[in-house]
N, C-alpha and C positions, 0 to 999 in steps of 0.2 A: 371775179375780175372783169374789168370792162375792156371791150374790144371795139375798135372803129372799123366798119366796113366802108372803105372808100371806093365809090363806084365810078368807073371810067367807061365811057361809051362814045360812039361816033355820033356827034351832034347832028349829022346830016339826016339821020333817021329818027330824030327826036320826037318823043311822044309828049303830049300835054299832061299836066298833072291829073286832069279829069280822065284821060285815056288810061293812065296808069292805075288810078283808083278803080276804074271799071274792069280792068284786066283780071279775070278769075284766077290766073296763076299768081299774080301779085297779091291778091286778097288772101289766097290760100297760104302763101308764104308768111304774110303778116299774121294770119290767124295762128300758124304753127309757132312762130316766134313768141307771140303773146301767150299761147297755151303753155309754153315752157317758162314763162315769166322772164324772158330774156330781153324784151324790148325796153330800151332806156331812152330812146329818142332818135331823131334823125330829121333830115330835111332834103328836099330836092333843091338843086341849085339852078338858077337861070343860066342860059348859055354863056360860054366864056366871052363871047363878043359883047356881052352886057356889062362886063366887069373891067378891071384894070389890074395890072401888075405893078408892084412898087418895089424898088431896090434902093437902098441907101448906100452911097459910096462916098467916102471922104466928106461926110456932112451934107452931101447933095442928094436930093430925092430924084430918082429917075422913074418917071411914071409913063406907062404905055397903056393904050387902050387895048382891051381884049387880051386873050391869052398870048403869051410870048413863047409858045412851044411849037415845034414843028412836028406835030402829031395829029392824026385823025381823032384819036380818042382823047377826050377831055374829062375832067372831073365833073360828074353830073349830079352828085349828091353823096350823102353819107348816112349811115345808120350806126347808132351806138347800141351795143348789146352788152348784157351782163351774163356771162357764161362761166361754167365751171373751169374751163381751160381753153387753150388755143384750138384743140381738136374739135370741141363743140362749136366754137365760133366759125371754124373752117367748114364744118358740116352745114351750118346754117347758111353760110355764104354760097356754098355749092348749090343749095336749093333755091337761091334767089333768082328770079326770072332774068335779071340783067346779067347773070353769069353766062347766059347763052348768047347775049348780044355784045358783050364787051369784056371787061376785066374787073374783078373785085379784089382789092387789096385788103387783107385782114391784118390789123396792127393792134398790139396791146396798147392801152392808154396808161400813161404815167399817172400814178396815184400817190398821194402823200400819206 
């Protein structure tokens, strides 16, 4: 089954993709996920201020720059895993270095 790890963190202490790639804890986590054959994809997201939020109401699009949430932690990226069950996905999420810096939401992916 596939699970999405949605990674939330405080953008104030944001690391560059190069810094994350060089972090030995992150490399070790990715090596473990790959060793288990669980890695199915994922991407780091640019900061929320670089994006927009879109809502459609009564046929009108309401577009706002940046995130429209009152929270320090923003979605910073996601990882897609193929795991035997939710327990294995949760175990791998707990090992992720960003679990110490923010929050990782583990969600099953709808499949057809």
